[in-house]
C-alpha positions in Angstrom: 0.0 0.0 0.0 1.1 3.5 -0.6 3.0 5.3 2.1 2.1 8.6 0.5 -1.6 8.6 0.9 -3.9 5.9 2.2 -7.5 6.0 1.2 -10.6 4.4 2.7 -14.1 4.0 1.2 -16.7 4.0 3.9 -20.3 3.4 3.0 -22.8 5.1 5.3 -20.0 7.5 6.4 -22.2 10.5 6.9 -23.4 9.5 10.4 -22.9 7.3 13.5 -20.2 4.6 13.4 -19.2 5.4 9.8 -18.7 9.1 10.7 -16.6 8.2 13.8 -14.5 5.8 11.8 -13.7 8.4 9.1 -12.6 11.0 11.6 -10.5 8.5 13.5 -8.8 7.3 10.3 -8.2 11.0 9.4 -6.1 11.4 12.6 -4.1 8.4 11.3 -3.5 10.2 8.0 -6.1 8.2 6.1 -8.2 10.1 3.6 -11.8 8.9 2.9 -14.4 8.6 0.3 -17.6 8.5 2.3 -21.1 7.7 1.0 -24.5 9.0 2.1 -28.0 8.0 1.0 -30.0 11.2 1.5 -28.3 13.5 4.0 -25.7 15.3 1.9 -25.6 18.1 4.5 -24.5 15.6 7.1 -22.0 14.1 4.7 -20.4 17.5 4.0 -20.0 18.0 7.8 -18.0 14.8 7.9 -15.9 16.0 5.0 -15.1 19.2 6.9 -14.3 17.2 10.1 -11.9 14.9 8.2 -10.2 17.9 6.6 -9.8 19.6 10.0 -8.2 16.3 11.3 -5.5 16.6 8.6 -6.8 14.3 5.8 -8.8 14.7 2.6 -12.4 13.5 2.0 -15.0 13.3 -0.7 -18.7 12.5 -0.2 -20.6 10.5 -2.8 -24.3 9.6 -2.9 -25.0 5.9 -2.9 -28.0 3.7 -2.2 -26.3 0.3 -1.3 -29.6 -1.4 -1.9 -29.5 -0.6 -5.6 -27.0 -2.8 -7.4 -28.1 -1.4 -10.7 -26.2 1.9 -10.0 -22.9 0.3 -8.8 -21.2 0.7 -12.2 -21.9 4.4 -12.2 -20.8 4.6 -8.6 -17.4 3.0 -9.5 -16.9 5.7 -12.2 -17.6 8.3 -9.5 -15.0 6.6 -7.3 -12.4 6.7 -10.0 -13.0 10.4 -10.4 -12.9 10.9 -6.6 -9.6 9.0 -6.4 -8.2 11.2 -9.1 -9.2 14.3 -7.2 -7.3 12.9 -4.2 -4.2 12.3 -6.4 -4.6 8.5 -6.5 -5.9 5.8 -8.8 -6.6 3.1 -6.2 -7.6 2.8 -2.5 -6.5 0.8 0.5 -9.5 0.1 2.8 -13.2 -0.7 2.4 -15.8 -0.4 5.1 -19.2 -1.9 4.2 -21.1 0.0 6.9 -24.3 1.3 5.3 -27.4 -0.4 6.5 -31.1 -0.1 7.4 -33.0 -1.4 10.3 -35.9 -3.8 10.3 -38.3 -4.8 13.1 -40.1 -7.5 11.1 -41.0 -10.7 12.9 -41.5 -14.2 11.4 -45.3 -13.6 11.6 -45.5 -10.2 10.0 -42.4 -10.1 7.7 -43.2 -9.5 4.1 -41.5 -10.6 0.9 -40.8 -7.0 0.1 -39.1 -6.4 3.5 -37.1 -9.6 3.1 -35.9 -8.5 -0.4 -35.1 -5.0 0.8 -33.0 -6.2 3.7 -31.2 -8.7 1.5 -30.4 -6.0 -1.1 -29.0 -3.7 1.5 -27.1 -6.0 3.9 -25.9 -8.9 1.7 -26.3 -8.3 -2.0 -25.1 -4.8 -1.7 -21.8 -5.5 0.1 -21.2 -8.6 -2.0 -21.6 -6.9 -5.4 -20.1 -3.5 -4.4 -17.0 -5.2 -3.0 -16.8 -7.2 -6.3 -17.0 -4.0 -8.4 -14.5 -2.1 -6.3 -11.8 -4.9 -6.0 -10.1 -3.9 -9.3 -9.4 -0.5 -7.7 -8.2 -1.9 -4.4 -4.5 -2.2 -3.6 -3.1 -5.6 -2.7 -2.4 -5.8 1.0 -5.5 -3.7 1.7 -8.1 -4.4 4.4 -11.9 -4.7 4.4 -14.3 -4.4 7.4 -17.9 -5.5 7.1 -20.5 -4.5 9.7 -22.7 -7.1 11.3 -24.6 -6.9 14.6 -24.7 -8.6 18.0 -28.1 -9.8 16.8 -26.3 -12.4 14.7 -25.2 -14.1 17.9 -28.3 -13.5 20.2 -31.9 -13.3 19.4 -34.2 -10.4 20.1 -37.9 -9.9 19.4 -38.7 -8.1 16.1 -35.4 -8.9 14.4 -36.3 -12.1 12.5 -35.1 -10.7 9.2 -32.4 -8.2 10.3 -30.5 -10.7 12.6 -30.2 -13.5 10.0 -29.1 -11.0 7.3 -26.3 -9.9 9.6 -25.4 -13.6 10.2 -25.1 -14.0 6.5 -22.7 -11.0 6.4 -20.5 -12.8 8.9 -20.4 -15.9 6.7 -19.6 -13.8 3.7 -16.7 -12.2 5.6 -15.0 -15.6 6.1 -15.4 -16.4 2.4 -14.0 -13.0 1.4 -11.0 -13.5 3.7 -10.4 -16.9 2.1 -10.6 -15.8 -1.5 -8.8 -12.5 -1.1 -5.9 -14.0 0.8 -3.9 -14.4 -2.4 -3.9 -10.6 -2.7 -3.0 -10.2 1.0 -6.3 -8.4 1.6 -7.6 -9.1 5.1 -11.3 -9.1 5.8 -12.9 -8.9 9.2 -16.4 -8.2 10.6 -17.4 -5.9 13.4 -20.7 -6.7 15.3 -22.0 -3.7 17.3 -24.6 -4.1 20.0 -27.1 -1.4 21.1 -25.5 1.8 19.9 -26.9 5.3 20.7 -27.3 6.7 17.2 -30.2 7.6 14.9 -30.3 4.0 13.6 -33.6 2.3 14.0 -35.3 5.6 14.6 -32.9 6.5 17.4 -34.7 4.0 19.7 -31.6 3.5 21.9 -30.4 7.1 21.8 -33.7 8.8 22.5 -35.5 6.4 24.8 -34.0 6.2 28.3 -36.1 3.3 29.3 -35.0 1.2 26.3 -31.4 2.1 27.0 -31.7 1.3 30.6 -33.2 -2.1 29.9 -30.5 -3.0 27.4 -27.8 -1.8 29.7 -29.1 -4.1 32.5 -28.2 -7.1 30.3 -24.7 -5.8 29.5 -21.6 -6.6 31.5 -20.4 -3.1 31.4 -23.7 -1.7 32.4 -24.3 0.7 29.6 -25.2 0.9 25.9 -22.6 1.8 23.4 -21.9 4.9 21.2 -20.2 5.5 17.9 -17.1 6.2 19.8 -17.0 2.6 20.9 -17.2 1.2 17.4 -15.2 3.7 15.3 -11.9 2.9 17.0 -12.4 -0.8 16.4 -13.0 -0.3 12.7 -10.0 2.0 12.4 -7.9 -0.4 14.4 -8.8 -3.4 12.2 -7.8 -1.3 9.1 -4.3 -0.6 10.6 -1.1 -2.6 10.3 -1.3 -3.1 14.1 -3.9 -5.8 13.4 -2.1 -7.2 10.3 -2.5 -10.8 11.3 -6.2 -10.6 12.1 -8.2 -12.1 9.3 -11.6 -13.7 8.9 -12.6 -12.8 12.4 -15.7 -11.5 14.1 -15.2 -8.7 16.7 -18.2 -8.0 18.8 -18.6 -4.5 20.3 -21.6 -4.9 22.7 -20.0 -4.2 26.1 -20.7 -7.8 26.9 -24.4 -8.2 26.1 -26.0 -11.5 27.1 -22.8 -13.2 28.1 
């Protein structure tokens, strides 16, 4: 990988964990191409924060649930890389996602298809499309959920989709080993962000109930997950590959 400028692509980098990871990477000298779905204003704030931290950043719009636009997105990535003085990148964080509270009884085919498109099909095909632009020796971090390990009411579609992401991570690590690209997956627990309508961040009773089942006695924040993502992308964790790192504070141990 280049010692001159390292570059990360972070989907869903305009908020929450993706935002925190981009800023932490900036402090390590890593520039970022972040994506946003609808909140360009928030994405531009992250671009400013990354620049203030001493790195460069570009924000691109992307709906990870629409594989039909990935070819066009790759063209935008090529242009963004050129604006950063590069033709390739080093790190990929498949972070963008969407919540689902569907149960087995009320889950619909449309909801199942949407969750599959966002959480599995999207990362699979987007990674595939971006690999020709990725440097050998790079690193990939996928985002799962603690719900892939433990079950929770109303997550009958979301949890299994994230479990699929964890299996995909192992296969990515196996196949990309010949290019020395390490692939790991981070599984956050209850995180106080706007995800899932901000239910953990904005509802003290929900946060308290979740904290009561957590060894550390609290819910998490983006600042708990961002450093783990940034760490797994660094050379400090060069030998970690095909692994699942859970960041739940010790939920349901």
